[in-house]
Structure formats: C-alpha cells, structure tokens
C-alpha positions as CSV (number, residue, x, y, z in Angstrom):
1,X,0.0,0.0,-0.1
2,X,1.2,3.5,-0.7
3,X,1.5,5.3,2.6
4,X,2.3,8.5,0.9
5,X,-1.5,8.9,-0.1
6,X,-3.3,11.5,1.8
7,X,-5.1,9.6,4.3
8,X,-6.8,11.7,7.0
9,X,-7.2,9.9,10.3
10,X,-6.9,6.3,11.7
11,X,-10.3,5.3,10.9
12,X,-10.0,6.0,7.1
13,X,-6.5,4.4,7.0
14,X,-8.1,1.2,8.8
15,X,-10.9,1.1,6.4
16,X,-8.5,1.3,3.3
17,X,-6.5,-1.5,4.9
18,X,-9.2,-3.7,5.5
19,X,-10.6,-3.3,2.1
20,X,-7.3,-3.8,0.5
21,X,-6.6,-6.9,2.5
22,X,-10.2,-8.1,1.9
23,X,-10.5,-8.7,5.9
24,X,-13.9,-8.3,7.5
25,X,-14.3,-6.7,11.0
26,X,-15.3,-10.2,12.3
27,X,-12.0,-11.7,10.7
28,X,-9.9,-8.7,12.2
29,X,-11.8,-9.3,15.5
30,X,-10.8,-13.1,15.5
31,X,-7.2,-12.5,14.5
32,X,-6.6,-9.7,16.9
33,X,-8.7,-10.8,19.9
34,X,-10.4,-7.3,20.0
35,X,-14.1,-7.3,20.2
36,X,-15.8,-6.8,16.9
37,X,-18.1,-3.9,18.5
38,X,-14.7,-2.1,19.9
39,X,-13.2,-2.2,16.3
40,X,-16.5,-1.0,14.7
41,X,-16.7,1.9,17.1
42,X,-12.8,2.7,16.3
43,X,-13.6,2.8,12.7
44,X,-16.7,4.9,13.2
45,X,-14.7,7.3,15.5
46,X,-16.9,6.6,18.4
47,X,-13.9,5.0,20.4
48,X,-10.4,6.1,20.8
49,X,-7.7,3.6,19.6
50,X,-5.0,2.7,22.0
51,X,-1.4,1.7,21.4
52,X,-2.2,-1.9,22.0
53,X,-5.1,-1.9,19.5
54,X,-2.6,-0.6,16.7
55,X,0.1,-3.2,17.5
56,X,-2.3,-5.9,17.0
57,X,-3.7,-4.1,13.8
58,X,-0.2,-3.7,12.4
59,X,0.6,-7.3,12.9
60,X,-2.5,-8.6,11.1
61,X,-2.9,-5.8,8.4
62,X,0.9,-6.1,7.6
63,X,1.5,-2.2,8.0
64,X,4.0,-0.2,9.8
65,X,3.0,0.5,13.5
66,X,4.8,3.9,12.9
67,X,2.4,4.6,10.2
68,X,-0.6,3.5,12.2
69,X,0.5,5.5,15.1
70,X,1.0,8.8,13.1
71,X,-2.4,8.4,11.7
72,X,-3.9,8.0,15.2
73,X,-2.2,11.3,16.3
74,X,0.4,9.7,18.6
75,X,3.4,10.8,16.4
76,X,3.9,13.9,14.6
77,X,5.2,14.1,11.0
78,X,8.9,14.1,12.3
79,X,8.1,10.7,14.1
80,X,8.6,12.2,17.6
81,X,6.2,11.9,20.4
82,X,5.4,15.6,21.5
83,X,4.9,16.0,25.1
84,X,5.9,14.5,28.5
85,X,2.4,13.8,29.4
86,X,1.7,12.0,26.0
87,X,4.7,9.8,26.5
88,X,3.6,8.9,30.1
89,X,0.2,7.9,28.6
90,X,1.9,5.9,25.8
91,X,3.9,4.0,28.5
92,X,0.9,3.4,30.4
93,X,-0.9,2.1,27.5
94,X,1.9,-0.3,26.5
95,X,2.2,-1.5,30.0
96,X,-0.6,-0.8,32.5
97,X,1.6,-1.3,35.6
98,X,3.9,1.5,34.3
99,X,4.5,4.5,36.6
100,X,6.6,7.6,36.7
101,X,7.4,6.6,40.4
102,X,8.9,3.4,39.2
103,X,10.8,5.2,36.4
104,X,12.1,8.0,38.8
105,X,13.2,5.5,41.4
106,X,15.2,3.4,38.8
107,X,16.9,6.7,37.5
108,X,17.7,7.6,41.1
109,X,19.9,4.4,41.3
110,X,21.6,5.1,38.0
111,X,22.4,8.9,39.3
112,X,24.3,7.4,42.1
113,X,26.7,5.4,39.9
114,X,26.7,7.5,36.8
115,X,30.1,9.3,37.5
116,X,31.7,6.3,39.2
117,X,34.4,4.5,37.3
118,X,32.1,1.5,37.1
119,X,29.3,3.6,35.6
120,X,31.3,5.3,33.0
121,X,33.0,2.0,32.0
122,X,29.4,0.6,31.3
123,X,28.4,3.5,29.2
124,X,31.7,3.3,27.2
125,X,31.6,-0.3,26.7
126,X,27.9,-0.9,25.9
127,X,26.4,2.3,24.4
128,X,27.5,1.8,20.7
129,X,26.2,-1.8,20.7
130,X,23.0,-1.0,22.2
131,X,22.4,2.1,19.9
132,X,22.7,-0.3,17.1
133,X,20.0,-2.5,18.3
134,X,17.4,0.4,18.0
135,X,17.6,-0.1,14.2
136,X,16.7,3.2,12.8
137,X,17.6,6.8,13.0
138,X,15.2,9.4,14.6
139,X,15.1,11.9,17.4
140,X,15.9,9.4,20.2
141,X,19.0,8.2,18.5
142,X,20.2,11.6,17.7
143,X,19.6,12.7,21.2
144,X,21.2,9.8,22.8
145,X,24.3,10.2,20.5
146,X,24.5,13.9,21.5
147,X,24.3,13.0,25.2
148,X,26.8,10.3,24.8
149,X,29.3,12.6,23.2
150,X,28.9,15.1,25.9
151,X,29.0,12.5,28.8
152,X,32.2,10.9,27.3
153,X,33.8,14.2,26.5
154,X,33.0,15.7,30.0
155,X,31.3,18.5,28.6
156,X,28.9,20.1,31.0
157,X,28.4,20.6,34.7
158,X,28.2,17.9,37.1
159,X,24.5,18.2,37.4
160,X,24.5,17.8,33.6
161,X,26.7,14.8,33.4
162,X,24.8,12.9,36.3
163,X,21.7,13.5,34.3
164,X,23.1,12.3,30.9
165,X,24.9,9.3,32.7
166,X,21.8,8.1,34.4
167,X,19.7,8.5,31.2
168,X,22.5,6.4,29.2
169,X,22.6,3.8,31.7
170,X,18.8,3.5,31.6
171,X,18.9,3.2,27.9
172,X,21.7,0.6,28.1
173,X,19.6,-1.6,30.5
174,X,17.3,-3.8,28.4
175,X,15.2,-4.6,31.3
176,X,14.2,-1.4,32.6
177,X,10.6,-0.2,33.7
178,X,9.4,-0.8,30.1
179,X,11.5,-3.6,28.8
180,X,13.0,-3.1,25.3
181,X,12.0,-6.4,23.9
182,X,8.4,-5.1,23.5
183,X,9.7,-2.8,20.7
184,X,8.8,0.0,19.8
185,X,6.9,0.4,23.1
186,X,10.0,-0.6,25.1
187,X,11.8,2.5,24.0
188,X,8.8,5.0,24.9
189,X,10.3,5.2,28.4
190,X,13.7,5.6,27.2
191,X,12.5,8.5,25.3
192,X,10.7,10.0,28.3
193,X,14.0,9.6,30.3
194,X,16.1,11.2,27.6
195,X,13.7,14.2,27.0
196,X,13.4,14.8,30.7
197,X,17.3,14.6,31.1
198,X,17.8,17.1,28.4
199,X,15.0,19.6,29.6
200,X,16.4,19.4,33.3
201,X,20.0,19.8,32.1
202,X,19.0,23.0,30.5
203,X,17.3,24.6,33.5
C-alpha cells in the first residue's frame, strides 16, 4: 500500500487497509482478539484507539506500526512523540503497570553510579552496541548520540553529566521499567527519560 497517499485519520486508514486486504471486521476481531464491537466503534470514530490496538492491527494488516501511530495522532510528522504527558500516557497504554514513580526510582539508582568509574565503563563499553539495536535513526537516537558525546567528553556541569549518565545507563539496560523487547513500546520510557534529562539539564 502507498503510505504517501493523503489519508486523514486512523479510521480512514484502517478502512482502506481492511478493504485492500479483504478482511472483514469479524475476521479482524478473530485474528486480533479485539471485540468486533470495539473495532466497529474505532472505525466509526466513536472510540479512541489505543497503542495496544494499533500493535495488533499492525501485525494482522501487515502495515508499519509507525504509520498507524502517526495516523492516530500519537506521532507527529517527524516521528517524534510531542509531550511528556503524551509519553507517559503511551507508556501506560503499553504496560498498565507503568508508573513514573518506578521510572524515577530506577533513575535515582543510576544517578548514584553515573560518574563512578564503573558507571562510566558500562556506558563506554555498551552504548554503541545498544544504539545499533534500535535499528533506525530518529530523534531518540540523535539525542542519545549527542548525550553520549557530551558525557564521554565531560562537556557540561556535574549536574548535567549526572543526568546524562543516568539516562544513558537507563537506555543501555534492556530490562528497565518498560522492557525493550516489546519494541517499539520498550523505547517509549527511554524517550521520556532522555527528553526529561535534556530538559532538566537546560534549566
């Protein structure tokens, strides 16, 4: 399917995909385990679609999750998630047990070791390997590379370096508050961490 066509809204995109794939609402319901009534309401704009819905639609309809998220308004045209509140909401949708308190507690632990020799070594040894696993360019990758450069070069105040180091350690750890293996959702919390670190560093 040509995703460059002017498709307005997730409802129209899903309708086009269903027509193209010759899949009925009932069949989509069966293959996604989403109630047919819910799918019908989403298609008619009477129910807000969730990230988990989109993930299942993506798998069945063989379409990029990124395209579905953009059509649903979760991503802007530059593929970036726009606000801290939006990020938190997406994290919660991906994992209902997600809380910012858990995230902050884990970050606090990383702040304690960020500037130690052990913390620095972990970042130096594992950052490049981990960044390759993300698999695509974008704002998160660019921000992380900029953060890594500043951290490894010692560019910034102690506060900034602690924030950068903690965010990098969080990113490197695959089993964080939202595990990376549920990509792309697993990087939503990393995006939130990086965005918050950069914002606080500039205060």
